[in-house]
C-alpha positions in Angstrom: 82.8 21.4 10.5 81.2 21.0 13.8 78.9 24.2 13.3 78.0 22.7 9.8 76.8 19.8 11.5 74.5 21.9 13.9 73.2 23.5 11.3 71.8 20.6 9.7 70.3 19.2 12.7 68.2 22.3 13.3 66.7 22.2 10.0 65.8 18.4 10.5 63.8 19.3 13.6 61.9 21.9 12.0 61.0 20.2 9.3 59.7 17.3 11.5 57.6 19.9 13.5 55.4 20.8 10.4 55.0 17.6 9.2 53.6 16.8 12.5 51.3 19.4 12.4 49.8 18.0 8.8 49.7 14.7 10.2 47.8 15.4 14.1 44.3 14.4 13.7 41.1 15.3 15.6 37.9 13.1 16.5 34.6 15.1 16.9 32.2 12.2 17.8 28.2 11.7 18.5 26.9 8.8 20.6 23.1 8.6 19.8 20.5 6.8 22.4 17.7 5.7 20.2 16.3 3.5 22.6 13.8 4.2 25.6 16.4 3.1 28.3 18.3 5.3 30.6 22.2 4.5 29.8 24.9 4.5 32.3 28.5 5.0 30.9 30.5 2.4 32.4 33.8 2.7 31.0 35.4 5.7 29.0 39.3 4.9 28.5 41.9 6.5 26.0 45.3 5.0 25.1 46.8 7.4 23.2 46.0 11.0 22.2 44.4 13.3 24.7 40.6 13.5 25.1 39.4 17.1 25.4 35.7 16.2 25.8 34.2 13.1 27.5 30.3 11.8 26.4 27.7 12.2 29.2 27.9 10.0 32.3 24.1 9.3 31.9 22.7 9.3 28.5 19.0 10.0 28.9 16.3 7.8 26.5 16.4 9.2 22.7 18.7 11.9 23.3 22.6 12.0 22.2 26.1 13.3 23.5 29.5 14.1 22.0 33.2 13.4 22.6 35.9 15.3 21.4 39.8 14.2 21.2 43.3 14.8 19.4 46.2 12.6 18.5 49.7 13.4 19.5 52.5 14.6 17.1 54.6 12.4 14.9 57.3 11.8 17.1 54.9 10.8 20.1 53.1 8.1 17.7 50.6 10.1 16.0 47.5 8.1 17.5 44.1 8.4 18.9 42.1 5.8 20.7 39.1 6.1 22.6 37.2 3.1 24.1 33.6 3.8 25.6 31.0 1.4 27.0 27.3 2.3 27.9 25.4 -0.2 30.0 21.3 0.1 30.5 19.8 1.0 33.9 17.1 -0.6 33.1 16.1 -4.5 32.4 15.4 -4.5 28.6 15.9 -8.5 28.5 14.6 -11.4 30.7 18.0 -13.7 29.7 20.4 -10.7 30.3 19.9 -10.1 33.9 21.9 -7.7 34.8 22.2 -5.6 31.8 25.6 -6.2 30.1 27.8 -3.1 28.3 27.4 -2.2 25.0 31.2 -1.0 24.0 32.3 1.3 21.1 35.6 2.5 20.0 37.4 5.1 17.7 41.5 4.5 16.5 43.0 6.8 14.6 46.9 5.2 14.0 49.2 7.6 11.9 46.7 8.0 8.9 44.1 4.9 9.1 40.7 5.2 10.8 38.9 2.4 12.6 35.3 2.1 14.8 34.4 -1.0 16.7 30.6 -1.7 17.1 28.7 -4.3 19.2 25.7 -6.2 19.3 23.8 -7.9 22.0 20.7 -10.6 20.8 18.0 -11.4 23.1 16.8 -15.1 23.3 13.8 -14.5 25.4 12.1 -12.0 23.1 14.1 -11.9 20.1 14.8 -8.0 20.1 18.6 -7.1 19.7 20.4 -4.2 21.5 23.1 -3.0 19.1 25.9 -0.5 18.8 26.3 0.6 15.2 28.6 3.5 13.8 29.0 5.8 10.2 31.4 7.9 9.2 34.3 6.6 10.6 36.3 8.1 7.6 38.8 11.2 7.7 42.4 10.4 7.6 43.3 14.4 7.7 42.2 16.8 9.8 38.8 15.8 11.7 37.0 12.6 12.0 32.9 12.9 12.9 32.0 9.5 13.4 28.8 8.6 14.7 28.0 5.9 17.1 24.1 4.8 17.6 22.7 2.2 20.1 19.3 1.1 19.1 16.9 -1.0 20.6 15.6 -3.2 17.6 12.5 -5.2 17.8 11.0 -8.0 15.2 8.1 -6.7 13.4 5.0 -7.4 14.8 3.2 -10.5 13.1 0.7 -9.6 10.4 -2.5 -8.9 11.5 -4.9 -11.9 10.0 -7.4 -10.5 7.3 -10.9 -11.3 8.9 -12.8 -13.0 6.3 -15.0 -11.4 4.1 -19.2 -11.0 5.7 -21.3 -13.3 4.3 -23.5 -11.3 1.8 -27.5 -11.7 2.3 -29.0 -11.5 -1.3 -32.7 -10.4 -2.6 -33.4 -13.2 -4.8 -35.7 -12.7 -8.0 -36.8 -9.1 -7.5 -39.5 -8.0 -10.1 -38.9 -4.2 -11.2 -40.6 -2.5 -13.7 -39.6 0.5 -15.7 -41.7 2.6 -17.9 -39.7 3.7 -21.1 -41.1 6.3 -23.8 -40.1 4.6 -27.1 -41.4 7.7 -29.3 -43.4 6.7 -32.5 -43.3 2.7 -30.7 -45.4 4.6 -27.8 -45.0 4.3 -24.0 -43.9 0.5 -23.2 -43.0 -1.3 -20.0 -39.7 -3.6 -19.5 -40.3 -6.2 -16.9 -37.1 -7.3 -15.3 -35.9 -9.7 -12.6 -32.7 -9.1 -10.3 -30.6 -10.9 -7.7 -28.4 -8.5 -5.4 -26.9 -8.4 -1.9 -28.7 -5.8 0.4 -25.1 -4.7 1.9 -21.5 -5.3 1.0 -18.3 -3.7 2.9 -16.8 -0.7 1.1 -14.0 -2.8 -1.2 -16.0 -6.1 -1.2 -16.8 -7.8 -4.2 -20.5 -8.7 -4.9 -22.1 -9.8 -7.9 -25.7 -9.2 -9.1 -28.0 -10.5 -11.5 -29.8 -8.8 -14.0 -32.3 -10.1 -16.8 -36.1 -10.5 -18.3 -38.7 -11.2 -15.8 -40.3 -15.1 -16.0 -43.8 -14.1 -14.8 -43.7 -11.0 -17.3 -42.5 -12.2 -21.0 -41.8 -9.8 -23.6 -43.5 -10.1 -26.7 -43.1 -8.7 -30.5 -46.4 -7.1 -31.6 -46.8 -5.6 -35.0 -43.7 -6.4 -36.5 -40.6 -8.8 -36.3 -37.9 -7.2 -34.2 -33.7 -7.9 -33.7 -30.9 -6.4 -32.0 -32.6 -5.7 -29.5 -30.5 -4.0 -26.7 -31.0 -3.3 -22.9 -28.9 -0.8 -21.3 -28.3 -0.3 -17.3 -26.4 2.6 -15.4 -23.9 1.4 -13.0 -23.3 4.0 -10.4 -20.8 6.4 -9.1 -17.8 4.8 -7.6 -18.6 1.5 -8.9 -15.4 -0.8 -9.4 -16.2 -3.5 -12.0 -14.0 -7.0 -10.6 -15.1 -8.9 -13.2 -17.8 -9.3 -15.9 -20.2 -8.6 -17.2 -20.6 -12.4 -18.7 -24.2 -13.7 -20.1 -26.4 -15.6 -17.5 -29.8 -16.8 -18.1 -31.9 -18.0 -15.0 -35.0 -19.8 -15.7 -36.5 -18.9 -19.5 -34.1 -15.8 -19.9 -32.8 -15.9 -23.2 -35.7 -17.9 -24.7 -38.1 -17.6 -27.2 -41.7 -19.1 -25.6 -43.9 -19.2 -28.3 -43.8 -18.3 -32.0 -40.8 -18.1 -34.1 -37.4 -16.4 -33.9 -34.1 -16.5 -31.7 -32.5 -14.1 -29.4 -29.1 -15.3 -30.0 -26.3 -14.7 -30.6 -26.5 -12.5 -27.1 -23.4 -10.7 -25.8 -23.0 -8.1 -22.8 -20.3 -5.3 -22.5 -19.5 -2.3 -20.1 -18.0 1.0 -21.0 -18.3 4.0 -19.0 -20.1 2.6 -16.2 -22.9 1.6 -18.6 -23.7 -2.3 -19.4 -25.1 -3.2 -22.8 -27.1 -6.5 -23.2 -27.4 -7.1 -26.7 -30.1 -9.9 -28.5 -28.8 -9.9 -32.2 -31.5 -12.8 -33.0 -35.2 -12.1 -34.6 -37.9 -12.4 -32.8 -40.8 -13.1 -35.3 -44.0 -11.0 -35.3 -46.2 -12.3 -32.4 -43.6 -14.1 -30.5 -43.5 -14.1 -26.9 -40.0 -14.5 -25.0 -37.9 -13.5 -21.6 -35.2 -11.0 -22.3 -31.7 -12.8 -21.5 -29.5 -11.9 -18.2 -26.1 -11.2 -17.3 -23.8 -11.1 -14.0 -21.4 -8.7 -13.3 -19.0 -8.8 -10.5 -18.5 -5.2 -8.3 -17.3 -3.6 -5.5 -18.2 -0.1 -3.9 -15.3 2.3 -3.4 -17.1 4.5 -0.7 -19.9 4.3 1.8 -23.4 4.3 0.2 -25.8 3.2 -1.7 -25.5 1.8 -4.8 -28.4 1.4 -7.1 -28.4 -0.1 -10.8 -31.0 1.8 -13.0 -31.8 1.6 -16.5 -29.8 3.8 -18.7 -31.5 7.2 -19.1 -31.4 7.7 -23.3 -31.3 5.2 -24.6 -32.6 2.5 -22.1 -33.9 0.2 -24.7 -33.6 -0.4 -28.5 -34.6 -2.4 -31.3 -35.1 -2.6 -35.1 -38.4 -3.1 -36.4 -38.0 -3.9 -40.2 -36.2 -1.1 -41.7 -36.9 1.2 -38.4 -34.8 1.7 -35.5 -36.7 2.3 -32.5 -34.8 4.0 -29.4 -36.4 4.2 -26.0 -35.6 6.3 -22.8 -36.9 6.0 -19.0 -39.4 7.9 -18.0 -39.9 9.0 -14.5 -39.7 7.7 -11.9 -36.7 5.8 -12.8 -36.3 2.6 -10.7 -33.8 1.0 -9.1 -33.0 -2.9 -10.5 -30.9 -3.4 -7.5 -29.8 -1.8 -4.6 -27.1 -2.4 -2.4 -25.8 -0.6 0.7 -22.0 -0.5 1.1 -21.0 0.0 4.6 
């Protein structure tokens, strides 16, 4: 009977020994210094388990160190705890002098892991010195926690946007453009425009283009209708708003003779602005072509010149005949704005 009892005890000890190997736990941790401060190890203690590697005594700015340890057996408690503390060597906060210690801890107790972090706010600057952790799991085998020390600073105040540069405008600049109208012969279109001389890249600016009040047009030899004036926007132009019909002075009016220019519409497509006066002007009538506004911006630095479109530049209908005109060289700028 006594012999049997001894055998049973031996078997139990062997089983417990194998079980302790399964529940034994290791830690392989990292401590990162993501601050411009030199950090000094001012606390390093382990109440349970055995530390096989301690972290660096001096942790330089933007560097890291590691620590390692192992738990005891089941019989010994199967626990592992390690507490460390780093203190800045430089004063980072006017209201925290001398600098205080940041403390972190890893703890394992029979299948459960915990980590502790730390936080120091600075009332003088709103900076925060923090110690945070991640990857504090790993109940079996080896845990690999990472502790990070950071100096968190509030974002800088937004830089105020300067007010847009006041624009200097050229007012009512007269422009003439020769056009070839085929059977209609060579004619001259008289325009007047208002535009800024310069603008910043991306800055919105408005131009106004229309007939020249001092050089009205006329319908000679036949009534005309469905007149169209076409204008080419330069490459790199962004249309911010418009175009919209906008008359200055006598633009869009019949000065003598019968008829009307209305209705007048204006549109933009593929960087070509088309202004249409659908009304019928009587033979012999004198009129000033209508005008429009359009708001633009330049995408890159350079000169932005609006011209009459190449072909067609102007078209109209005289009776049943459609007359289409194209620009003749030289092609003159209707507006000219330098973007910088």
